[in-house]
C-alpha beads as a LAMMPS data file, in Angstrom:
LAMMPS data file: protein, C-alpha beads

473 atoms
472 bonds

1 atom types
1 bond types

-500.0 500.0 xlo xhi
-500.0 500.0 ylo yhi
-500.0 500.0 zlo zhi

Masses

1 110.0

Atoms # bond

1 1 1 0.000 0.000 0.000
2 1 1 2.826 2.388 0.767
3 1 1 4.117 2.187 -2.824
4 1 1 0.595 2.559 -4.192
5 1 1 0.051 5.712 -2.141
6 1 1 3.496 7.033 -3.053
7 1 1 2.758 6.611 -6.776
8 1 1 -0.601 8.383 -6.328
9 1 1 1.055 11.274 -4.498
10 1 1 3.654 11.608 -7.236
11 1 1 1.014 11.403 -9.979
12 1 1 -0.799 14.439 -8.519
13 1 1 2.368 16.256 -7.381
14 1 1 1.091 16.379 -3.813
15 1 1 4.352 17.277 -2.099
16 1 1 7.673 18.875 -2.935
17 1 1 10.980 18.193 -1.201
18 1 1 11.489 20.439 1.810
19 1 1 7.775 21.008 2.515
20 1 1 6.132 20.560 5.915
21 1 1 2.923 18.476 5.773
22 1 1 0.269 18.811 8.490
23 1 1 -1.878 15.695 8.950
24 1 1 -5.380 15.875 10.378
25 1 1 -5.138 13.022 12.888
26 1 1 -8.507 12.065 14.394
27 1 1 -7.299 8.728 15.796
28 1 1 -9.647 6.762 13.547
29 1 1 -8.488 3.960 11.254
30 1 1 -8.160 6.143 8.134
31 1 1 -6.052 8.919 9.665
32 1 1 -3.915 6.416 11.621
33 1 1 -3.167 4.503 8.417
34 1 1 -2.250 7.732 6.634
35 1 1 -0.079 8.704 9.618
36 1 1 2.035 5.544 9.268
37 1 1 2.269 5.812 5.471
38 1 1 3.303 9.471 5.485
39 1 1 5.735 8.852 8.328
40 1 1 7.462 6.232 6.207
41 1 1 7.333 8.350 3.035
42 1 1 8.958 11.401 4.652
43 1 1 12.467 10.397 3.723
44 1 1 11.919 9.104 0.149
45 1 1 9.750 12.107 -0.791
46 1 1 11.731 14.641 1.219
47 1 1 8.989 16.242 3.347
48 1 1 8.520 16.483 7.122
49 1 1 5.366 15.409 8.959
50 1 1 3.347 17.194 11.667
51 1 1 -0.051 16.245 13.098
52 1 1 -3.031 18.143 14.500
53 1 1 -6.059 16.836 16.420
54 1 1 -9.338 18.699 16.949
55 1 1 -11.435 17.828 20.014
56 1 1 -15.048 18.644 19.123
57 1 1 -16.223 18.232 22.733
58 1 1 -19.230 16.199 21.586
59 1 1 -18.572 12.677 22.916
60 1 1 -17.456 13.245 26.484
61 1 1 -14.783 10.806 27.689
62 1 1 -14.559 9.186 24.264
63 1 1 -13.392 12.489 22.745
64 1 1 -10.691 12.770 25.418
65 1 1 -9.622 9.204 24.697
66 1 1 -9.168 9.996 20.984
67 1 1 -7.090 13.110 21.740
68 1 1 -4.844 11.183 24.129
69 1 1 -4.433 8.343 21.609
70 1 1 -3.400 10.768 18.822
71 1 1 -0.942 12.543 21.113
72 1 1 0.638 9.287 22.329
73 1 1 0.960 7.973 18.763
74 1 1 2.853 11.096 17.713
75 1 1 5.044 10.979 20.820
76 1 1 5.910 7.335 20.105
77 1 1 7.187 8.164 16.623
78 1 1 8.548 11.624 17.471
79 1 1 6.122 13.498 15.209
80 1 1 5.257 17.094 16.297
81 1 1 1.683 17.147 17.605
82 1 1 -0.815 20.009 18.119
83 1 1 -4.099 19.749 20.008
84 1 1 -7.054 22.125 19.603
85 1 1 -10.399 22.188 21.392
86 1 1 -13.569 23.565 19.741
87 1 1 -17.072 23.951 21.266
88 1 1 -18.772 22.553 18.155
89 1 1 -22.245 22.295 19.709
90 1 1 -22.135 25.983 20.682
91 1 1 -20.864 26.945 17.220
92 1 1 -23.682 24.947 15.593
93 1 1 -26.335 26.827 17.617
94 1 1 -24.801 30.248 17.018
95 1 1 -24.427 29.731 13.268
96 1 1 -27.625 27.651 12.837
97 1 1 -25.728 24.659 11.461
98 1 1 -25.965 20.935 12.043
99 1 1 -23.276 19.586 14.382
100 1 1 -21.807 17.759 11.377
101 1 1 -21.491 21.001 9.378
102 1 1 -20.188 22.945 12.385
103 1 1 -17.592 20.256 13.087
104 1 1 -16.368 20.269 9.516
105 1 1 -16.118 24.069 9.500
106 1 1 -14.266 24.040 12.839
107 1 1 -11.751 21.493 11.562
108 1 1 -11.099 23.497 8.414
109 1 1 -10.459 26.653 10.448
110 1 1 -8.167 24.837 12.874
111 1 1 -6.201 23.087 10.127
112 1 1 -5.670 26.367 8.279
113 1 1 -4.646 28.227 11.453
114 1 1 -2.279 25.491 12.625
115 1 1 -0.698 25.160 9.181
116 1 1 -0.054 28.895 9.121
117 1 1 1.410 28.927 12.647
118 1 1 3.667 25.941 11.990
119 1 1 4.641 27.018 8.471
120 1 1 3.176 23.841 6.988
121 1 1 2.784 24.078 3.224
122 1 1 0.295 21.209 2.832
123 1 1 -2.620 19.829 4.850
124 1 1 -3.160 16.065 4.481
125 1 1 -6.630 14.556 4.987
126 1 1 -7.453 10.838 5.138
127 1 1 -10.424 10.603 2.769
128 1 1 -10.466 7.399 0.706
129 1 1 -12.419 5.830 -2.178
130 1 1 -15.431 4.874 -0.060
131 1 1 -15.677 8.483 1.138
132 1 1 -15.704 9.592 -2.495
133 1 1 -18.491 7.130 -3.331
134 1 1 -20.565 8.170 -0.302
135 1 1 -20.128 11.837 -1.135
136 1 1 -21.091 11.286 -4.774
137 1 1 -24.248 9.425 -3.777
138 1 1 -25.131 12.026 -1.155
139 1 1 -24.654 14.956 -3.527
140 1 1 -26.352 13.169 -6.411
141 1 1 -29.446 12.450 -4.311
142 1 1 -29.660 16.040 -3.039
143 1 1 -28.971 17.577 -6.452
144 1 1 -25.558 18.711 -7.613
145 1 1 -23.336 19.731 -10.512
146 1 1 -20.310 18.019 -12.009
147 1 1 -18.198 19.817 -9.432
148 1 1 -20.287 18.274 -6.649
149 1 1 -19.667 14.794 -8.024
150 1 1 -15.925 15.437 -7.918
151 1 1 -15.803 17.419 -4.682
152 1 1 -13.229 15.197 -2.931
153 1 1 -10.208 15.993 -5.052
154 1 1 -6.693 14.577 -4.719
155 1 1 -5.407 18.152 -4.508
156 1 1 -7.390 21.313 -3.797
157 1 1 -5.268 24.327 -3.009
158 1 1 -2.932 23.277 -0.193
159 1 1 -5.100 20.284 0.816
160 1 1 -3.960 16.821 -0.295
161 1 1 -5.744 13.456 -0.031
162 1 1 -3.181 10.659 -0.525
163 1 1 -5.631 7.818 0.267
164 1 1 -8.052 8.438 -2.620
165 1 1 -6.391 5.552 -4.423
166 1 1 -7.475 2.967 -1.793
167 1 1 -10.697 1.851 -0.115
168 1 1 -11.849 1.367 3.471
169 1 1 -11.369 -2.407 3.358
170 1 1 -7.763 -2.069 2.161
171 1 1 -7.046 0.424 4.934
172 1 1 -8.329 -1.925 7.642
173 1 1 -6.364 -4.813 6.179
174 1 1 -3.201 -2.680 6.137
175 1 1 -3.606 -1.703 9.795
176 1 1 -4.288 -5.283 10.815
177 1 1 -1.238 -6.543 8.936
178 1 1 0.860 -3.936 10.758
179 1 1 -0.828 -4.816 14.079
180 1 1 -1.690 -1.130 14.535
181 1 1 -4.492 -0.020 16.851
182 1 1 -6.904 2.865 16.300
183 1 1 -9.969 4.471 17.895
184 1 1 -13.539 3.788 16.814
185 1 1 -15.924 6.754 16.872
186 1 1 -19.184 5.421 18.347
187 1 1 -21.251 7.905 16.294
188 1 1 -20.061 6.171 13.111
189 1 1 -22.368 3.285 13.984
190 1 1 -25.444 5.531 14.168
191 1 1 -27.753 6.223 11.238
192 1 1 -28.667 9.677 12.566
193 1 1 -26.263 11.231 10.068
194 1 1 -27.306 10.929 6.413
195 1 1 -23.833 9.896 5.306
196 1 1 -23.847 7.051 7.818
197 1 1 -27.055 5.709 6.278
198 1 1 -25.406 5.697 2.866
199 1 1 -22.309 4.050 4.384
200 1 1 -24.247 1.321 6.204
201 1 1 -26.984 0.530 3.685
202 1 1 -26.617 1.989 0.192
203 1 1 -22.938 1.420 -0.530
204 1 1 -22.874 -2.122 0.953
205 1 1 -25.827 -3.063 -1.274
206 1 1 -23.990 -1.764 -4.353
207 1 1 -20.826 -3.593 -3.326
208 1 1 -22.511 -6.899 -2.479
209 1 1 -25.243 -7.020 -5.124
210 1 1 -23.915 -4.975 -8.066
211 1 1 -20.105 -4.902 -8.115
212 1 1 -17.490 -5.554 -5.406
213 1 1 -15.460 -2.661 -6.808
214 1 1 -18.369 -0.211 -6.874
215 1 1 -16.596 2.338 -4.635
216 1 1 -13.356 2.124 -6.659
217 1 1 -15.243 2.604 -9.924
218 1 1 -17.112 5.612 -8.529
219 1 1 -13.845 7.075 -7.282
220 1 1 -12.323 6.711 -10.763
221 1 1 -15.393 8.325 -12.300
222 1 1 -14.943 11.191 -9.851
223 1 1 -11.389 11.700 -11.114
224 1 1 -12.660 11.669 -14.723
225 1 1 -15.307 14.229 -13.806
226 1 1 -12.628 16.322 -12.139
227 1 1 -10.735 16.526 -15.436
228 1 1 -13.978 17.432 -17.194
229 1 1 -14.728 20.123 -14.619
230 1 1 -11.248 21.610 -14.939
231 1 1 -11.632 21.784 -18.730
232 1 1 -15.038 23.464 -18.448
233 1 1 -13.661 25.978 -15.963
234 1 1 -10.933 26.866 -18.468
235 1 1 -13.607 27.383 -21.135
236 1 1 -15.545 29.531 -18.681
237 1 1 -12.486 31.732 -18.144
238 1 1 -12.368 32.427 -21.875
239 1 1 -16.103 33.078 -22.155
240 1 1 -16.006 35.483 -19.206
241 1 1 -13.343 37.520 -20.999
242 1 1 -15.427 37.519 -24.168
243 1 1 -18.922 38.215 -22.820
244 1 1 -18.734 39.645 -19.273
245 1 1 -18.053 43.178 -18.063
246 1 1 -17.556 43.820 -14.357
247 1 1 -18.974 46.885 -12.637
248 1 1 -19.261 47.862 -8.997
249 1 1 -21.424 45.172 -7.339
250 1 1 -22.584 43.978 -10.773
251 1 1 -21.631 41.984 -13.854
252 1 1 -23.117 42.593 -17.308
253 1 1 -23.361 39.700 -19.774
254 1 1 -23.739 40.384 -23.482
255 1 1 -26.531 38.609 -25.353
256 1 1 -24.027 36.784 -27.527
257 1 1 -23.305 34.382 -24.652
258 1 1 -26.738 32.832 -25.332
259 1 1 -25.339 31.460 -28.606
260 1 1 -23.009 29.175 -26.644
261 1 1 -23.970 25.646 -25.595
262 1 1 -26.476 25.636 -22.696
263 1 1 -23.916 23.868 -20.472
264 1 1 -21.375 26.649 -21.016
265 1 1 -24.056 29.297 -20.461
266 1 1 -24.782 27.771 -17.059
267 1 1 -21.089 27.712 -16.193
268 1 1 -20.734 31.397 -17.063
269 1 1 -23.834 32.343 -15.079
270 1 1 -22.688 30.284 -12.109
271 1 1 -19.275 31.955 -12.218
272 1 1 -20.936 35.394 -12.191
273 1 1 -23.218 34.454 -9.294
274 1 1 -20.271 33.060 -7.333
275 1 1 -18.318 36.268 -7.861
276 1 1 -21.221 38.405 -6.640
277 1 1 -22.201 36.106 -3.746
278 1 1 -18.668 35.216 -2.673
279 1 1 -19.715 31.573 -2.351
280 1 1 -21.352 28.716 -4.258
281 1 1 -23.590 27.270 -1.560
282 1 1 -27.363 27.484 -2.232
283 1 1 -26.841 28.339 -5.918
284 1 1 -28.860 25.597 -7.631
285 1 1 -29.435 24.523 -11.217
286 1 1 -32.904 26.087 -10.974
287 1 1 -31.296 29.459 -10.255
288 1 1 -28.975 29.109 -13.245
289 1 1 -31.858 28.157 -15.537
290 1 1 -34.038 31.039 -14.333
291 1 1 -31.255 33.444 -15.304
292 1 1 -30.628 31.727 -18.637
293 1 1 -34.330 31.956 -19.515
294 1 1 -34.161 35.748 -19.234
295 1 1 -32.338 35.833 -22.587
296 1 1 -35.664 34.874 -24.196
297 1 1 -37.760 37.427 -22.299
298 1 1 -38.586 41.078 -22.861
299 1 1 -36.549 43.986 -21.571
300 1 1 -37.135 44.758 -17.904
301 1 1 -37.968 41.205 -16.829
302 1 1 -36.013 40.099 -13.781
303 1 1 -35.487 37.280 -11.291
304 1 1 -34.455 37.434 -7.642
305 1 1 -31.667 35.111 -6.552
306 1 1 -29.945 34.141 -3.283
307 1 1 -27.647 36.600 -1.480
308 1 1 -29.615 39.649 -2.614
309 1 1 -28.676 39.204 -6.275
310 1 1 -31.041 40.358 -9.016
311 1 1 -30.788 39.491 -12.719
312 1 1 -32.424 41.982 -15.094
313 1 1 -32.990 41.682 -18.843
314 1 1 -31.621 44.729 -20.629
315 1 1 -31.207 45.754 -24.232
316 1 1 -28.910 43.078 -25.654
317 1 1 -27.550 42.496 -22.147
318 1 1 -28.238 40.659 -18.927
319 1 1 -27.272 42.524 -15.769
320 1 1 -26.657 40.656 -12.510
321 1 1 -26.319 42.907 -9.490
322 1 1 -25.973 42.407 -5.771
323 1 1 -28.408 44.806 -4.168
324 1 1 -26.880 45.690 -0.841
325 1 1 -28.777 47.952 1.555
326 1 1 -26.139 50.645 1.124
327 1 1 -26.698 50.662 -2.640
328 1 1 -30.430 51.090 -2.253
329 1 1 -29.947 53.910 0.221
330 1 1 -27.435 55.581 -2.068
331 1 1 -29.868 55.466 -4.977
332 1 1 -32.685 56.737 -2.801
333 1 1 -30.515 59.603 -1.604
334 1 1 -29.419 60.523 -5.097
335 1 1 -32.969 60.413 -6.435
336 1 1 -33.967 63.155 -4.012
337 1 1 -31.105 65.514 -4.837
338 1 1 -31.448 68.551 -7.067
339 1 1 -29.376 71.609 -7.923
340 1 1 -31.000 74.867 -9.072
341 1 1 -29.672 76.335 -12.338
342 1 1 -28.982 80.076 -11.839
343 1 1 -29.633 82.526 -14.677
344 1 1 -26.682 84.943 -14.936
345 1 1 -27.657 88.625 -14.693
346 1 1 -25.319 89.954 -17.368
347 1 1 -24.611 88.996 -20.959
348 1 1 -21.811 86.456 -21.419
349 1 1 -21.653 86.094 -17.668
350 1 1 -20.618 82.572 -16.694
351 1 1 -21.640 80.602 -13.629
352 1 1 -20.313 77.213 -12.534
353 1 1 -21.572 74.469 -10.225
354 1 1 -21.432 70.690 -9.910
355 1 1 -24.025 67.961 -9.684
356 1 1 -23.314 64.248 -9.112
357 1 1 -19.610 64.904 -9.707
358 1 1 -20.388 66.540 -13.070
359 1 1 -19.166 70.126 -13.611
360 1 1 -21.879 72.409 -15.016
361 1 1 -21.268 75.694 -16.863
362 1 1 -24.087 78.221 -17.486
363 1 1 -23.700 81.218 -19.815
364 1 1 -26.315 83.870 -20.737
365 1 1 -26.114 85.004 -24.373
366 1 1 -28.081 87.313 -26.653
367 1 1 -30.184 85.525 -29.222
368 1 1 -28.683 84.979 -32.664
369 1 1 -31.725 83.181 -34.136
370 1 1 -31.983 82.020 -36.898
371 1 1 -28.195 81.719 -36.803
372 1 1 -28.342 78.965 -34.225
373 1 1 -25.832 78.645 -31.414
374 1 1 -24.185 75.292 -32.028
375 1 1 -25.504 72.517 -29.821
376 1 1 -23.694 69.308 -28.983
377 1 1 -24.504 66.167 -27.006
378 1 1 -23.676 67.734 -23.661
379 1 1 -24.215 71.391 -24.568
380 1 1 -27.750 72.779 -25.157
381 1 1 -29.362 76.239 -25.479
382 1 1 -32.697 77.337 -23.999
383 1 1 -34.981 80.387 -24.032
384 1 1 -34.621 82.153 -20.649
385 1 1 -38.081 83.694 -20.847
386 1 1 -39.793 80.301 -21.088
387 1 1 -38.645 79.208 -17.624
388 1 1 -41.657 78.851 -15.283
389 1 1 -40.864 77.365 -11.861
390 1 1 -37.074 77.499 -12.269
391 1 1 -34.666 75.071 -13.891
392 1 1 -32.999 72.388 -11.781
393 1 1 -30.702 69.465 -12.431
394 1 1 -31.949 66.249 -10.832
395 1 1 -32.791 62.604 -11.449
396 1 1 -36.200 61.253 -12.401
397 1 1 -39.375 61.388 -10.325
398 1 1 -42.880 60.117 -10.646
399 1 1 -44.947 62.273 -13.021
400 1 1 -42.030 63.487 -15.175
401 1 1 -42.788 64.072 -18.870
402 1 1 -41.280 65.558 -22.048
403 1 1 -42.933 67.722 -24.663
404 1 1 -42.093 65.815 -27.824
405 1 1 -43.860 67.928 -30.490
406 1 1 -43.913 71.661 -31.252
407 1 1 -47.662 71.660 -30.647
408 1 1 -47.169 70.455 -27.082
409 1 1 -47.599 66.683 -27.396
410 1 1 -46.388 64.955 -24.205
411 1 1 -44.728 61.648 -23.441
412 1 1 -44.086 60.156 -20.026
413 1 1 -40.385 60.117 -19.208
414 1 1 -40.629 56.417 -18.371
415 1 1 -42.062 55.651 -21.810
416 1 1 -39.369 57.724 -23.506
417 1 1 -36.617 55.854 -21.641
418 1 1 -38.130 52.531 -22.659
419 1 1 -38.399 53.610 -26.312
420 1 1 -34.822 54.947 -26.192
421 1 1 -33.676 51.548 -24.864
422 1 1 -32.042 53.095 -21.821
423 1 1 -31.121 50.183 -19.498
424 1 1 -33.470 49.972 -16.526
425 1 1 -30.630 49.980 -14.013
426 1 1 -29.299 53.283 -15.425
427 1 1 -32.549 55.272 -15.501
428 1 1 -32.431 56.441 -11.878
429 1 1 -28.964 57.957 -12.328
430 1 1 -29.455 59.869 -15.609
431 1 1 -29.291 63.655 -15.197
432 1 1 -32.343 65.680 -16.144
433 1 1 -32.834 69.405 -16.704
434 1 1 -36.334 70.028 -15.400
435 1 1 -38.798 72.855 -14.908
436 1 1 -41.153 71.269 -12.368
437 1 1 -42.254 67.879 -13.788
438 1 1 -41.543 69.109 -17.326
439 1 1 -38.241 67.668 -18.560
440 1 1 -36.384 70.055 -20.818
441 1 1 -33.359 67.838 -21.403
442 1 1 -32.507 64.193 -20.800
443 1 1 -28.788 64.814 -20.537
444 1 1 -26.786 62.740 -22.995
445 1 1 -29.920 61.662 -24.887
446 1 1 -32.523 64.134 -26.187
447 1 1 -33.977 67.481 -25.313
448 1 1 -37.689 68.142 -25.240
449 1 1 -39.499 70.860 -27.165
450 1 1 -39.803 72.886 -23.957
451 1 1 -37.640 76.005 -23.829
452 1 1 -36.525 75.841 -27.440
453 1 1 -34.892 78.942 -28.888
454 1 1 -37.140 80.638 -31.498
455 1 1 -37.551 83.842 -33.516
456 1 1 -38.877 85.737 -30.497
457 1 1 -36.103 84.594 -28.149
458 1 1 -34.314 87.518 -26.549
459 1 1 -31.993 85.759 -24.063
460 1 1 -30.367 82.349 -24.472
461 1 1 -29.217 80.159 -21.604
462 1 1 -26.376 77.881 -22.727
463 1 1 -25.779 74.894 -20.409
464 1 1 -22.799 72.575 -20.666
465 1 1 -22.616 69.395 -18.590
466 1 1 -19.218 67.814 -17.977
467 1 1 -16.439 70.058 -19.245
468 1 1 -13.950 68.059 -21.270
469 1 1 -16.378 65.381 -22.477
470 1 1 -15.387 64.304 -25.953
471 1 1 -18.751 65.266 -27.403
472 1 1 -18.197 68.865 -26.240
473 1 1 -14.816 69.388 -27.862

Bonds

1 1 1 2
2 1 2 3
3 1 3 4
4 1 4 5
5 1 5 6
6 1 6 7
7 1 7 8
8 1 8 9
9 1 9 10
10 1 10 11
11 1 11 12
12 1 12 13
13 1 13 14
14 1 14 15
15 1 15 16
16 1 16 17
17 1 17 18
18 1 18 19
19 1 19 20
20 1 20 21
21 1 21 22
22 1 22 23
23 1 23 24
24 1 24 25
25 1 25 26
26 1 26 27
27 1 27 28
28 1 28 29
29 1 29 30
30 1 30 31
31 1 31 32
32 1 32 33
33 1 33 34
34 1 34 35
35 1 35 36
36 1 36 37
37 1 37 38
38 1 38 39
39 1 39 40
40 1 40 41
41 1 41 42
42 1 42 43
43 1 43 44
44 1 44 45
45 1 45 46
46 1 46 47
47 1 47 48
48 1 48 49
49 1 49 50
50 1 50 51
51 1 51 52
52 1 52 53
53 1 53 54
54 1 54 55
55 1 55 56
56 1 56 57
57 1 57 58
58 1 58 59
59 1 59 60
60 1 60 61
61 1 61 62
62 1 62 63
63 1 63 64
64 1 64 65
65 1 65 66
66 1 66 67
67 1 67 68
68 1 68 69
69 1 69 70
70 1 70 71
71 1 71 72
72 1 72 73
73 1 73 74
74 1 74 75
75 1 75 76
76 1 76 77
77 1 77 78
78 1 78 79
79 1 79 80
80 1 80 81
81 1 81 82
82 1 82 83
83 1 83 84
84 1 84 85
85 1 85 86
86 1 86 87
87 1 87 88
88 1 88 89
89 1 89 90
90 1 90 91
91 1 91 92
92 1 92 93
93 1 93 94
94 1 94 95
95 1 95 96
96 1 96 97
97 1 97 98
98 1 98 99
99 1 99 100
100 1 100 101
101 1 101 102
102 1 102 103
103 1 103 104
104 1 104 105
105 1 105 106
106 1 106 107
107 1 107 108
108 1 108 109
109 1 109 110
110 1 110 111
111 1 111 112
112 1 112 113
113 1 113 114
114 1 114 115
115 1 115 116
116 1 116 117
117 1 117 118
118 1 118 119
119 1 119 120
120 1 120 121
121 1 121 122
122 1 122 123
123 1 123 124
124 1 124 125
125 1 125 126
126 1 126 127
127 1 127 128
128 1 128 129
129 1 129 130
130 1 130 131
131 1 131 132
132 1 132 133
133 1 133 134
134 1 134 135
135 1 135 136
136 1 136 137
137 1 137 138
138 1 138 139
139 1 139 140
140 1 140 141
141 1 141 142
142 1 142 143
143 1 143 144
144 1 144 145
145 1 145 146
146 1 146 147
147 1 147 148
148 1 148 149
149 1 149 150
150 1 150 151
151 1 151 152
152 1 152 153
153 1 153 154
154 1 154 155
155 1 155 156
156 1 156 157
157 1 157 158
158 1 158 159
159 1 159 160
160 1 160 161
161 1 161 162
162 1 162 163
163 1 163 164
164 1 164 165
165 1 165 166
166 1 166 167
167 1 167 168
168 1 168 169
169 1 169 170
170 1 170 171
171 1 171 172
172 1 172 173
173 1 173 174
174 1 174 175
175 1 175 176
176 1 176 177
177 1 177 178
178 1 178 179
179 1 179 180
180 1 180 181
181 1 181 182
182 1 182 183
183 1 183 184
184 1 184 185
185 1 185 186
186 1 186 187
187 1 187 188
188 1 188 189
189 1 189 190
190 1 190 191
191 1 191 192
192 1 192 193
193 1 193 194
194 1 194 195
195 1 195 196
196 1 196 197
197 1 197 198
198 1 198 199
199 1 199 200
200 1 200 201
201 1 201 202
202 1 202 203
203 1 203 204
204 1 204 205
205 1 205 206
206 1 206 207
207 1 207 208
208 1 208 209
209 1 209 210
210 1 210 211
211 1 211 212
212 1 212 213
213 1 213 214
214 1 214 215
215 1 215 216
216 1 216 217
217 1 217 218
218 1 218 219
219 1 219 220
220 1 220 221
221 1 221 222
222 1 222 223
223 1 223 224
224 1 224 225
225 1 225 226
226 1 226 227
227 1 227 228
228 1 228 229
229 1 229 230
230 1 230 231
231 1 231 232
232 1 232 233
233 1 233 234
234 1 234 235
235 1 235 236
236 1 236 237
237 1 237 238
238 1 238 239
239 1 239 240
240 1 240 241
241 1 241 242
242 1 242 243
243 1 243 244
244 1 244 245
245 1 245 246
246 1 246 247
247 1 247 248
248 1 248 249
249 1 249 250
250 1 250 251
251 1 251 252
252 1 252 253
253 1 253 254
254 1 254 255
255 1 255 256
256 1 256 257
257 1 257 258
258 1 258 259
259 1 259 260
260 1 260 261
261 1 261 262
262 1 262 263
263 1 263 264
264 1 264 265
265 1 265 266
266 1 266 267
267 1 267 268
268 1 268 269
269 1 269 270
270 1 270 271
271 1 271 272
272 1 272 273
273 1 273 274
274 1 274 275
275 1 275 276
276 1 276 277
277 1 277 278
278 1 278 279
279 1 279 280
280 1 280 281
281 1 281 282
282 1 282 283
283 1 283 284
284 1 284 285
285 1 285 286
286 1 286 287
287 1 287 288
288 1 288 289
289 1 289 290
290 1 290 291
291 1 291 292
292 1 292 293
293 1 293 294
294 1 294 295
295 1 295 296
296 1 296 297
297 1 297 298
298 1 298 299
299 1 299 300
300 1 300 301
301 1 301 302
302 1 302 303
303 1 303 304
304 1 304 305
305 1 305 306
306 1 306 307
307 1 307 308
308 1 308 309
309 1 309 310
310 1 310 311
311 1 311 312
312 1 312 313
313 1 313 314
314 1 314 315
315 1 315 316
316 1 316 317
317 1 317 318
318 1 318 319
319 1 319 320
320 1 320 321
321 1 321 322
322 1 322 323
323 1 323 324
324 1 324 325
325 1 325 326
326 1 326 327
327 1 327 328
328 1 328 329
329 1 329 330
330 1 330 331
331 1 331 332
332 1 332 333
333 1 333 334
334 1 334 335
335 1 335 336
336 1 336 337
337 1 337 338
338 1 338 339
339 1 339 340
340 1 340 341
341 1 341 342
342 1 342 343
343 1 343 344
344 1 344 345
345 1 345 346
346 1 346 347
347 1 347 348
348 1 348 349
349 1 349 350
350 1 350 351
351 1 351 352
352 1 352 353
353 1 353 354
354 1 354 355
355 1 355 356
356 1 356 357
357 1 357 358
358 1 358 359
359 1 359 360
360 1 360 361
361 1 361 362
362 1 362 363
363 1 363 364
364 1 364 365
365 1 365 366
366 1 366 367
367 1 367 368
368 1 368 369
369 1 369 370
370 1 370 371
371 1 371 372
372 1 372 373
373 1 373 374
374 1 374 375
375 1 375 376
376 1 376 377
377 1 377 378
378 1 378 379
379 1 379 380
380 1 380 381
381 1 381 382
382 1 382 383
383 1 383 384
384 1 384 385
385 1 385 386
386 1 386 387
387 1 387 388
388 1 388 389
389 1 389 390
390 1 390 391
391 1 391 392
392 1 392 393
393 1 393 394
394 1 394 395
395 1 395 396
396 1 396 397
397 1 397 398
398 1 398 399
399 1 399 400
400 1 400 401
401 1 401 402
402 1 402 403
403 1 403 404
404 1 404 405
405 1 405 406
406 1 406 407
407 1 407 408
408 1 408 409
409 1 409 410
410 1 410 411
411 1 411 412
412 1 412 413
413 1 413 414
414 1 414 415
415 1 415 416
416 1 416 417
417 1 417 418
418 1 418 419
419 1 419 420
420 1 420 421
421 1 421 422
422 1 422 423
423 1 423 424
424 1 424 425
425 1 425 426
426 1 426 427
427 1 427 428
428 1 428 429
429 1 429 430
430 1 430 431
431 1 431 432
432 1 432 433
433 1 433 434
434 1 434 435
435 1 435 436
436 1 436 437
437 1 437 438
438 1 438 439
439 1 439 440
440 1 440 441
441 1 441 442
442 1 442 443
443 1 443 444
444 1 444 445
445 1 445 446
446 1 446 447
447 1 447 448
448 1 448 449
449 1 449 450
450 1 450 451
451 1 451 452
452 1 452 453
453 1 453 454
454 1 454 455
455 1 455 456
456 1 456 457
457 1 457 458
458 1 458 459
459 1 459 460
460 1 460 461
461 1 461 462
462 1 462 463
463 1 463 464
464 1 464 465
465 1 465 466
466 1 466 467
467 1 467 468
468 1 468 469
469 1 469 470
470 1 470 471
471 1 471 472
472 1 472 473
């Protein structure tokens, strides 16, 4: 077995000469077997071994027995040993987790902290082929992706699993042939945990009635799926570069991604959701499909997703945004802001102000109609005498409208923005020049008929938004 494990470690480049390897030593058969194998492989592979034990404080005297056993084993073979104690039951209540989940999280935190303190480069865990099979069955029954079927990987970051090339039966036989003792965890015999039920009933049935090497075959399939997953992730990297644009708290996908294979679409969407959520948990296939279906729906349609993420159909885009409370408050605050536009008293007098980080320049000129003052995208001219309530710069409000014909025909601002294909997520931030609810200018888009310069215009108000914008040069 030692040579089999050594070959597996070399195949996956698990260790490099000179590295310190920290073993998670529970005292159970699997970790004890790995302890002896790694201890013997230290010299040929050129690494040094350390061990860490986590007392979960769940099994009373039995937990103390396991800790003492692990410590004595390390002392016997002169392997550095580190003991940690975690109140797993308390952690489970505080974080609303099962004791199984809380224990796993506690171990991960301890292993990472101990490895950092002891300058260990790798963390070795004793998962084996039967663990892979149980995990595959568990994830498959609950619903999972390819990644979930290959979740126990030989190498993931600095975590290595040298025993994924052997099964539980081989491990027990190895320990018995060496006349090595180990500790049995009494909870492993209980069916209270879902994985134990799979271990005691499902996997034995497959092994006894279908194929004696069922676990080994499933473990090999997991490795094949791992290669598939790694390839798909590489494809996803390329597609993200081609179709995705990152913004603050949001990612915009171009419609062209919908021309890719549905599988790759889901991978891209999942990658975006993971980036926004900071995690993969609770992101299901149903969520991915609900986002993918938006490509076939009309502009403005949206779906709500876990972690406060919203996906909105735009014009030739799909926008996924994490709606934090601070973002909503910021938008609410901005929507209520306004800046009055002063009319200079003298001719050619210039006034300056700023709104939403945009510099604004106002100049009063004598009329030169019909020789029009040149207008550009961010520079417009208006008749001073047509101002009623007073011009202000602001963002949109309920009841806003534009005059769209010389005879006074009106259009709701909302309808104009829809017709102009202005993305829904941008509409609240677009600057407006308004006289009451009457919008004179949708800055950067169109101006209304209100305030137009005509033959009877005596004084012109020239307004420039954003000095230095290319359209104003």
